[in-house]
PyMOL Python script that loads the backbone (N, CA, C, O; Angstrom):
from pymol import cmd

cmd.read_pdbstr("""\
ATOM      1  N   UNK A   1     -12.903  14.675 -12.902  1.00  0.00           N
ATOM      2  CA  UNK A   1     -12.903  13.682 -11.841  1.00  0.00           C
ATOM      3  C   UNK A   1     -12.228  12.389 -12.284  1.00  0.00           C
ATOM      4  O   UNK A   1     -11.625  11.703 -11.457  1.00  0.00           O
ATOM      5  N   UNK A   2     -12.312  12.041 -13.552  1.00  0.00           N
ATOM      6  CA  UNK A   2     -11.690  10.809 -14.030  1.00  0.00           C
ATOM      7  C   UNK A   2     -10.161  10.898 -13.932  1.00  0.00           C
ATOM      8  O   UNK A   2      -9.494   9.884 -13.723  1.00  0.00           O
ATOM      9  N   UNK A   3      -9.615  12.085 -14.079  1.00  0.00           N
ATOM     10  CA  UNK A   3      -8.155  12.233 -13.928  1.00  0.00           C
ATOM     11  C   UNK A   3      -7.741  11.910 -12.491  1.00  0.00           C
ATOM     12  O   UNK A   3      -6.734  11.236 -12.275  1.00  0.00           O
ATOM     13  N   UNK A   4      -8.488  12.373 -11.537  1.00  0.00           N
ATOM     14  CA  UNK A   4      -8.203  12.073 -10.113  1.00  0.00           C
ATOM     15  C   UNK A   4      -8.315  10.573  -9.850  1.00  0.00           C
ATOM     16  O   UNK A   4      -7.479  10.013  -9.141  1.00  0.00           O
ATOM     17  N   UNK A   5      -9.321   9.921 -10.403  1.00  0.00           N
ATOM     18  CA  UNK A   5      -9.464   8.481 -10.239  1.00  0.00           C
ATOM     19  C   UNK A   5      -8.291   7.748 -10.885  1.00  0.00           C
ATOM     20  O   UNK A   5      -7.793   6.772 -10.324  1.00  0.00           O
ATOM     21  N   UNK A   6      -7.845   8.202 -12.051  1.00  0.00           N
ATOM     22  CA  UNK A   6      -6.695   7.569 -12.699  1.00  0.00           C
ATOM     23  C   UNK A   6      -5.444   7.704 -11.836  1.00  0.00           C
ATOM     24  O   UNK A   6      -4.650   6.768 -11.749  1.00  0.00           O
ATOM     25  N   UNK A   7      -5.264   8.840 -11.207  1.00  0.00           N
ATOM     26  CA  UNK A   7      -4.098   9.058 -10.345  1.00  0.00           C
ATOM     27  C   UNK A   7      -4.182   8.133  -9.132  1.00  0.00           C
ATOM     28  O   UNK A   7      -3.187   7.512  -8.757  1.00  0.00           O
ATOM     29  N   UNK A   8      -5.344   8.040  -8.527  1.00  0.00           N
ATOM     30  CA  UNK A   8      -5.532   7.188  -7.343  1.00  0.00           C
ATOM     31  C   UNK A   8      -5.287   5.711  -7.696  1.00  0.00           C
ATOM     32  O   UNK A   8      -4.757   4.959  -6.877  1.00  0.00           O
ATOM     33  N   UNK A   9      -5.664   5.304  -8.889  1.00  0.00           N
ATOM     34  CA  UNK A   9      -5.532   3.920  -9.293  1.00  0.00           C
ATOM     35  C   UNK A   9      -4.125   3.587  -9.805  1.00  0.00           C
ATOM     36  O   UNK A   9      -3.811   2.417 -10.021  1.00  0.00           O
ATOM     37  N   UNK A  10      -3.293   4.584  -9.996  1.00  0.00           N
ATOM     38  CA  UNK A  10      -1.945   4.363 -10.460  1.00  0.00           C
ATOM     39  C   UNK A  10      -1.170   3.614  -9.393  1.00  0.00           C
ATOM     40  O   UNK A  10      -1.129   4.037  -8.237  1.00  0.00           O
ATOM     41  N   UNK A  11      -0.560   2.511  -9.770  1.00  0.00           N
ATOM     42  CA  UNK A  11       0.110   1.640  -8.813  1.00  0.00           C
ATOM     43  C   UNK A  11       1.273   2.347  -8.134  1.00  0.00           C
ATOM     44  O   UNK A  11       1.509   2.118  -6.948  1.00  0.00           O
ATOM     45  N   UNK A  12       2.001   3.189  -8.837  1.00  0.00           N
ATOM     46  CA  UNK A  12       3.127   3.893  -8.255  1.00  0.00           C
ATOM     47  C   UNK A  12       2.629   4.875  -7.179  1.00  0.00           C
ATOM     48  O   UNK A  12       3.184   4.948  -6.083  1.00  0.00           O
ATOM     49  N   UNK A  13       1.598   5.606  -7.512  1.00  0.00           N
ATOM     50  CA  UNK A  13       1.037   6.550  -6.551  1.00  0.00           C
ATOM     51  C   UNK A  13       0.485   5.801  -5.348  1.00  0.00           C
ATOM     52  O   UNK A  13       0.653   6.230  -4.207  1.00  0.00           O
ATOM     53  N   UNK A  14      -0.167   4.693  -5.606  1.00  0.00           N
ATOM     54  CA  UNK A  14      -0.731   3.883  -4.511  1.00  0.00           C
ATOM     55  C   UNK A  14       0.358   3.389  -3.562  1.00  0.00           C
ATOM     56  O   UNK A  14       0.209   3.446  -2.341  1.00  0.00           O
ATOM     57  N   UNK A  15       1.449   2.905  -4.140  1.00  0.00           N
ATOM     58  CA  UNK A  15       2.585   2.433  -3.297  1.00  0.00           C
ATOM     59  C   UNK A  15       3.190   3.582  -2.499  1.00  0.00           C
ATOM     60  O   UNK A  15       3.534   3.414  -1.329  1.00  0.00           O
ATOM     61  N   UNK A  16       3.320   4.754  -3.129  1.00  0.00           N
ATOM     62  CA  UNK A  16       3.865   5.917  -2.448  1.00  0.00           C
ATOM     63  C   UNK A  16       2.977   6.353  -1.301  1.00  0.00           C
ATOM     64  O   UNK A  16       3.473   6.659  -0.217  1.00  0.00           O
ATOM     65  N   UNK A  17       1.671   6.387  -1.522  1.00  0.00           N
ATOM     66  CA  UNK A  17       0.724   6.765  -0.466  1.00  0.00           C
ATOM     67  C   UNK A  17       0.800   5.755   0.699  1.00  0.00           C
ATOM     68  O   UNK A  17       0.771   6.139   1.868  1.00  0.00           O
ATOM     69  N   UNK A  18       0.896   4.489   0.361  1.00  0.00           N
ATOM     70  CA  UNK A  18       1.028   3.448   1.393  1.00  0.00           C
ATOM     71  C   UNK A  18       2.297   3.658   2.208  1.00  0.00           C
ATOM     72  O   UNK A  18       2.289   3.534   3.432  1.00  0.00           O
ATOM     73  N   UNK A  19       3.378   3.974   1.519  1.00  0.00           N
ATOM     74  CA  UNK A  19       4.645   4.214   2.223  1.00  0.00           C
ATOM     75  C   UNK A  19       4.524   5.432   3.135  1.00  0.00           C
ATOM     76  O   UNK A  19       5.009   5.412   4.266  1.00  0.00           O
ATOM     77  N   UNK A  20       3.878   6.492   2.648  1.00  0.00           N
ATOM     78  CA  UNK A  20       3.690   7.684   3.467  1.00  0.00           C
ATOM     79  C   UNK A  20       2.865   7.333   4.729  1.00  0.00           C
ATOM     80  O   UNK A  20       3.215   7.762   5.829  1.00  0.00           O
ATOM     81  N   UNK A  21       1.804   6.575   4.577  1.00  0.00           N
ATOM     82  CA  UNK A  21       0.986   6.186   5.723  1.00  0.00           C
ATOM     83  C   UNK A  21       1.807   5.350   6.717  1.00  0.00           C
ATOM     84  O   UNK A  21       1.719   5.557   7.927  1.00  0.00           O
ATOM     85  N   UNK A  22       2.595   4.416   6.205  1.00  0.00           N
ATOM     86  CA  UNK A  22       3.445   3.574   7.029  1.00  0.00           C
ATOM     87  C   UNK A  22       4.445   4.470   7.790  1.00  0.00           C
ATOM     88  O   UNK A  22       4.578   4.372   9.010  1.00  0.00           O
ATOM     89  N   UNK A  23       5.119   5.316   7.066  1.00  0.00           N
ATOM     90  CA  UNK A  23       6.148   6.162   7.653  1.00  0.00           C
ATOM     91  C   UNK A  23       5.571   7.091   8.721  1.00  0.00           C
ATOM     92  O   UNK A  23       6.135   7.215   9.808  1.00  0.00           O
ATOM     93  N   UNK A  24       4.462   7.735   8.413  1.00  0.00           N
ATOM     94  CA  UNK A  24       3.840   8.654   9.366  1.00  0.00           C
ATOM     95  C   UNK A  24       3.326   7.917  10.623  1.00  0.00           C
ATOM     96  O   UNK A  24       3.428   8.435  11.735  1.00  0.00           O
ATOM     97  N   UNK A  25       2.791   6.739  10.437  1.00  0.00           N
ATOM     98  CA  UNK A  25       2.302   5.964  11.590  1.00  0.00           C
ATOM     99  C   UNK A  25       3.459   5.515  12.463  1.00  0.00           C
ATOM    100  O   UNK A  25       3.380   5.593  13.689  1.00  0.00           O
ATOM    101  N   UNK A  26       4.530   5.047  11.841  1.00  0.00           N
ATOM    102  CA  UNK A  26       5.733   4.637  12.612  1.00  0.00           C
ATOM    103  C   UNK A  26       6.293   5.845  13.375  1.00  0.00           C
ATOM    104  O   UNK A  26       6.658   5.728  14.545  1.00  0.00           O
ATOM    105  N   UNK A  27       6.358   6.984  12.721  1.00  0.00           N
ATOM    106  CA  UNK A  27       6.870   8.183  13.358  1.00  0.00           C
ATOM    107  C   UNK A  27       5.988   8.577  14.552  1.00  0.00           C
ATOM    108  O   UNK A  27       6.506   8.945  15.606  1.00  0.00           O
ATOM    109  N   UNK A  28       4.697   8.503  14.395  1.00  0.00           N
ATOM    110  CA  UNK A  28       3.799   8.862  15.475  1.00  0.00           C
ATOM    111  C   UNK A  28       3.957   7.899  16.648  1.00  0.00           C
ATOM    112  O   UNK A  28       4.001   8.333  17.799  1.00  0.00           O
ATOM    113  N   UNK A  29       4.042   6.612  16.374  1.00  0.00           N
ATOM    114  CA  UNK A  29       4.207   5.642  17.455  1.00  0.00           C
ATOM    115  C   UNK A  29       5.582   5.790  18.123  1.00  0.00           C
ATOM    116  O   UNK A  29       5.692   5.626  19.338  1.00  0.00           O
ATOM    117  N   UNK A  30       6.613   6.091  17.360  1.00  0.00           N
ATOM    118  CA  UNK A  30       7.920   6.322  17.957  1.00  0.00           C
ATOM    119  C   UNK A  30       7.944   7.548  18.844  1.00  0.00           C
ATOM    120  O   UNK A  30       8.813   7.678  19.706  1.00  0.00           O
ATOM    121  N   UNK A  31       7.002   8.441  18.641  1.00  0.00           N
ATOM    122  CA  UNK A  31       6.911   9.634  19.487  1.00  0.00           C
ATOM    123  C   UNK A  31       6.270   9.369  20.835  1.00  0.00           C
ATOM    124  O   UNK A  31       6.316  10.217  21.727  1.00  0.00           O
ATOM    125  N   UNK A  32       5.667   8.187  20.989  1.00  0.00           N
ATOM    126  CA  UNK A  32       5.033   7.850  22.262  1.00  0.00           C
ATOM    127  C   UNK A  32       6.072   7.371  23.257  1.00  0.00           C
ATOM    128  O   UNK A  32       7.124   6.860  22.871  1.00  0.00           O
ATOM    129  N   UNK A  33       5.777   7.537  24.539  1.00  0.00           N
ATOM    130  CA  UNK A  33       6.702   7.004  25.555  1.00  0.00           C
ATOM    131  C   UNK A  33       6.507   5.526  25.733  1.00  0.00           C
ATOM    132  O   UNK A  33       5.502   4.966  25.294  1.00  0.00           O
ATOM    133  N   UNK A  34       7.479   4.876  26.386  1.00  0.00           N
ATOM    134  CA  UNK A  34       7.453   3.405  26.520  1.00  0.00           C
ATOM    135  C   UNK A  34       6.233   2.895  27.284  1.00  0.00           C
ATOM    136  O   UNK A  34       5.730   1.810  26.991  1.00  0.00           O
ATOM    137  N   UNK A  35       5.758   3.663  28.256  1.00  0.00           N
ATOM    138  CA  UNK A  35       4.568   3.227  29.008  1.00  0.00           C
ATOM    139  C   UNK A  35       3.318   3.198  28.124  1.00  0.00           C
ATOM    140  O   UNK A  35       2.498   2.286  28.237  1.00  0.00           O
ATOM    141  N   UNK A  36       3.175   4.182  27.257  1.00  0.00           N
ATOM    142  CA  UNK A  36       2.050   4.217  26.342  1.00  0.00           C
ATOM    143  C   UNK A  36       2.117   3.079  25.338  1.00  0.00           C
ATOM    144  O   UNK A  36       1.110   2.439  25.039  1.00  0.00           O
ATOM    145  N   UNK A  37       3.319   2.835  24.821  1.00  0.00           N
ATOM    146  CA  UNK A  37       3.491   1.709  23.909  1.00  0.00           C
ATOM    147  C   UNK A  37       3.142   0.394  24.603  1.00  0.00           C
ATOM    148  O   UNK A  37       2.533  -0.496  24.010  1.00  0.00           O
ATOM    149  N   UNK A  38       3.536   0.291  25.860  1.00  0.00           N
ATOM    150  CA  UNK A  38       3.209  -0.920  26.648  1.00  0.00           C
ATOM    151  C   UNK A  38       1.691  -1.072  26.794  1.00  0.00           C
ATOM    152  O   UNK A  38       1.173  -2.187  26.733  1.00  0.00           O
ATOM    153  N   UNK A  39       0.985   0.030  26.984  1.00  0.00           N
ATOM    154  CA  UNK A  39      -0.469  -0.013  27.070  1.00  0.00           C
ATOM    155  C   UNK A  39      -1.064  -0.551  25.784  1.00  0.00           C
ATOM    156  O   UNK A  39      -2.065  -1.267  25.816  1.00  0.00           O
ATOM    157  N   UNK A  40      -0.461  -0.216  24.654  1.00  0.00           N
ATOM    158  CA  UNK A  40      -0.924  -0.706  23.351  1.00  0.00           C
ATOM    159  C   UNK A  40      -0.590  -2.191  23.185  1.00  0.00           C
ATOM    160  O   UNK A  40      -1.261  -2.927  22.463  1.00  0.00           O
ATOM    161  N   UNK A  41       0.477  -2.601  23.886  1.00  0.00           N
ATOM    162  CA  UNK A  41       0.861  -4.026  23.840  1.00  0.00           C
ATOM    163  C   UNK A  41       2.077  -4.288  22.978  1.00  0.00           C
ATOM    164  O   UNK A  41       2.299  -5.417  22.541  1.00  0.00           O
ATOM    165  N   UNK A  42       2.875  -3.245  22.726  1.00  0.00           N
ATOM    166  CA  UNK A  42       4.079  -3.423  21.907  1.00  0.00           C
ATOM    167  C   UNK A  42       5.251  -2.717  22.585  1.00  0.00           C
ATOM    168  O   UNK A  42       5.083  -1.885  23.476  1.00  0.00           O
ATOM    169  N   UNK A  43       6.436  -3.084  22.126  1.00  0.00           N
ATOM    170  CA  UNK A  43       7.652  -2.379  22.533  1.00  0.00           C
ATOM    171  C   UNK A  43       8.192  -1.669  21.285  1.00  0.00           C
ATOM    172  O   UNK A  43       7.812  -1.989  20.159  1.00  0.00           O
ATOM    173  N   UNK A  44       9.060  -0.729  21.505  1.00  0.00           N
ATOM    174  CA  UNK A  44       9.556   0.138  20.440  1.00  0.00           C
ATOM    175  C   UNK A  44      10.081  -0.638  19.231  1.00  0.00           C
ATOM    176  O   UNK A  44       9.849  -0.241  18.089  1.00  0.00           O
ATOM    177  N   UNK A  45      10.767  -1.712  19.475  1.00  0.00           N
ATOM    178  CA  UNK A  45      11.337  -2.509  18.375  1.00  0.00           C
ATOM    179  C   UNK A  45      10.307  -3.204  17.509  1.00  0.00           C
ATOM    180  O   UNK A  45      10.628  -3.656  16.410  1.00  0.00           O
ATOM    181  N   UNK A  46       9.067  -3.298  17.986  1.00  0.00           N
ATOM    182  CA  UNK A  46       7.999  -3.981  17.241  1.00  0.00           C
ATOM    183  C   UNK A  46       7.192  -3.012  16.383  1.00  0.00           C
ATOM    184  O   UNK A  46       6.292  -3.448  15.665  1.00  0.00           O
ATOM    185  N   UNK A  47       7.476  -1.744  16.434  1.00  0.00           N
ATOM    186  CA  UNK A  47       6.650  -0.771  15.767  1.00  0.00           C
ATOM    187  C   UNK A  47       6.543  -1.020  14.259  1.00  0.00           C
ATOM    188  O   UNK A  47       5.419  -1.073  13.760  1.00  0.00           O
ATOM    189  N   UNK A  48       7.619  -1.173  13.510  1.00  0.00           N
ATOM    190  CA  UNK A  48       7.468  -1.364  12.055  1.00  0.00           C
ATOM    191  C   UNK A  48       6.609  -2.603  11.696  1.00  0.00           C
ATOM    192  O   UNK A  48       5.736  -2.539  10.831  1.00  0.00           O
ATOM    193  N   UNK A  49       6.883  -3.726  12.386  1.00  0.00           N
ATOM    194  CA  UNK A  49       6.106  -4.916  12.112  1.00  0.00           C
ATOM    195  C   UNK A  49       4.649  -4.755  12.510  1.00  0.00           C
ATOM    196  O   UNK A  49       3.760  -5.224  11.800  1.00  0.00           O
ATOM    197  N   UNK A  50       4.394  -4.102  13.629  1.00  0.00           N
ATOM    198  CA  UNK A  50       3.040  -3.842  14.109  1.00  0.00           C
ATOM    199  C   UNK A  50       2.261  -3.011  13.090  1.00  0.00           C
ATOM    200  O   UNK A  50       1.125  -3.341  12.748  1.00  0.00           O
ATOM    201  N   UNK A  51       2.879  -1.933  12.609  1.00  0.00           N
ATOM    202  CA  UNK A  51       2.226  -1.061  11.647  1.00  0.00           C
ATOM    203  C   UNK A  51       1.980  -1.802  10.327  1.00  0.00           C
ATOM    204  O   UNK A  51       0.899  -1.698   9.747  1.00  0.00           O
ATOM    205  N   UNK A  52       2.979  -2.545   9.858  1.00  0.00           N
ATOM    206  CA  UNK A  52       2.813  -3.307   8.611  1.00  0.00           C
ATOM    207  C   UNK A  52       1.677  -4.298   8.728  1.00  0.00           C
ATOM    208  O   UNK A  52       0.869  -4.412   7.806  1.00  0.00           O
ATOM    209  N   UNK A  53       1.590  -5.025   9.841  1.00  0.00           N
ATOM    210  CA  UNK A  53       0.521  -6.006  10.044  1.00  0.00           C
ATOM    211  C   UNK A  53      -0.845  -5.328  10.046  1.00  0.00           C
ATOM    212  O   UNK A  53      -1.799  -5.840   9.460  1.00  0.00           O
ATOM    213  N   UNK A  54      -0.934  -4.180  10.702  1.00  0.00           N
ATOM    214  CA  UNK A  54      -2.218  -3.480  10.765  1.00  0.00           C
ATOM    215  C   UNK A  54      -2.627  -2.938   9.381  1.00  0.00           C
ATOM    216  O   UNK A  54      -3.807  -2.932   9.030  1.00  0.00           O
ATOM    217  N   UNK A  55      -1.623  -2.481   8.601  1.00  0.00           N
ATOM    218  CA  UNK A  55      -1.938  -1.972   7.260  1.00  0.00           C
ATOM    219  C   UNK A  55      -2.419  -3.111   6.376  1.00  0.00           C
ATOM    220  O   UNK A  55      -3.355  -2.924   5.599  1.00  0.00           O
ATOM    221  N   UNK A  56      -1.814  -4.271   6.469  1.00  0.00           N
ATOM    222  CA  UNK A  56      -2.215  -5.441   5.679  1.00  0.00           C
ATOM    223  C   UNK A  56      -3.637  -5.858   6.079  1.00  0.00           C
ATOM    224  O   UNK A  56      -4.474  -6.137   5.221  1.00  0.00           O
ATOM    225  N   UNK A  57      -3.896  -5.896   7.379  1.00  0.00           N
ATOM    226  CA  UNK A  57      -5.225  -6.268   7.867  1.00  0.00           C
ATOM    227  C   UNK A  57      -6.271  -5.261   7.401  1.00  0.00           C
ATOM    228  O   UNK A  57      -7.381  -5.638   7.024  1.00  0.00           O
ATOM    229  N   UNK A  58      -5.916  -3.992   7.428  1.00  0.00           N
ATOM    230  CA  UNK A  58      -6.839  -2.947   6.974  1.00  0.00           C
ATOM    231  C   UNK A  58      -7.097  -3.055   5.488  1.00  0.00           C
ATOM    232  O   UNK A  58      -8.227  -2.865   5.038  1.00  0.00           O
ATOM    233  N   UNK A  59      -6.061  -3.359   4.719  1.00  0.00           N
ATOM    234  CA  UNK A  59      -6.190  -3.498   3.291  1.00  0.00           C
ATOM    235  C   UNK A  59      -7.074  -4.708   2.960  1.00  0.00           C
ATOM    236  O   UNK A  59      -7.923  -4.636   2.073  1.00  0.00           O
ATOM    237  N   UNK A  60      -6.869  -5.817   3.678  1.00  0.00           N
ATOM    238  CA  UNK A  60      -7.708  -7.004   3.467  1.00  0.00           C
ATOM    239  C   UNK A  60      -9.148  -6.734   3.780  1.00  0.00           C
ATOM    240  O   UNK A  60     -10.047  -7.212   3.088  1.00  0.00           O
ATOM    241  N   UNK A  61      -9.378  -5.948   4.850  1.00  0.00           N
ATOM    242  CA  UNK A  61     -10.751  -5.607   5.246  1.00  0.00           C
ATOM    243  C   UNK A  61     -11.424  -4.761   4.172  1.00  0.00           C
ATOM    244  O   UNK A  61     -12.599  -4.966   3.865  1.00  0.00           O
ATOM    245  N   UNK A  62     -10.695  -3.822   3.604  1.00  0.00           N
ATOM    246  CA  UNK A  62     -11.248  -2.987   2.543  1.00  0.00           C
ATOM    247  C   UNK A  62     -11.568  -3.817   1.300  1.00  0.00           C
ATOM    248  O   UNK A  62     -12.579  -3.585   0.637  1.00  0.00           O
ATOM    249  N   UNK A  63     -10.705  -4.783   0.986  1.00  0.00           N
ATOM    250  CA  UNK A  63     -10.959  -5.634  -0.169  1.00  0.00           C
ATOM    251  C   UNK A  63     -12.158  -6.523   0.027  1.00  0.00           C
ATOM    252  O   UNK A  63     -12.911  -6.757  -0.918  1.00  0.00           O
ATOM    253  N   UNK A  64     -12.357  -7.021   1.221  1.00  0.00           N
ATOM    254  CA  UNK A  64     -13.505  -7.863   1.494  1.00  0.00           C
ATOM    255  C   UNK A  64     -14.795  -7.078   1.420  1.00  0.00           C
ATOM    256  O   UNK A  64     -15.813  -7.590   0.955  1.00  0.00           O
ATOM    257  N   UNK A  65     -14.759  -5.814   1.882  1.00  0.00           N
ATOM    258  CA  UNK A  65     -15.962  -4.966   1.819  1.00  0.00           C
ATOM    259  C   UNK A  65     -16.296  -4.575   0.420  1.00  0.00           C
ATOM    260  O   UNK A  65     -17.465  -4.357   0.103  1.00  0.00           O
ATOM    261  N   UNK A  66     -15.282  -4.474  -0.453  1.00  0.00           N
ATOM    262  CA  UNK A  66     -15.520  -4.086  -1.835  1.00  0.00           C
ATOM    263  C   UNK A  66     -16.118  -5.206  -2.659  1.00  0.00           C
ATOM    264  O   UNK A  66     -16.773  -4.962  -3.672  1.00  0.00           O
ATOM    265  N   UNK A  67     -15.894  -6.428  -2.226  1.00  0.00           N
ATOM    266  CA  UNK A  67     -16.383  -7.588  -2.982  1.00  0.00           C
ATOM    267  C   UNK A  67     -17.854  -7.849  -2.788  1.00  0.00           C
ATOM    268  O   UNK A  67     -18.394  -8.793  -3.365  1.00  0.00           O
TER     269      UNK A  67
END
""", "prot")
cmd.dss("prot")
cmd.show_as("cartoon", "prot")
cmd.util.cbc("prot")
cmd.orient("prot")
């Protein structure tokens, strides 16, 4: 189990996993039609910034809960 924890804590692996999450989320949102995106409150051009902001907010929330 310690090997798995070491891999999870590896900064390179962590950055790669974050990139995968970002990429997959952007891809999923880009798959939605414009009306659905409008319901969410964004337009297609805002997707990368929207996802990045949500990931940062989620990361901050996790850090606050860990403290």
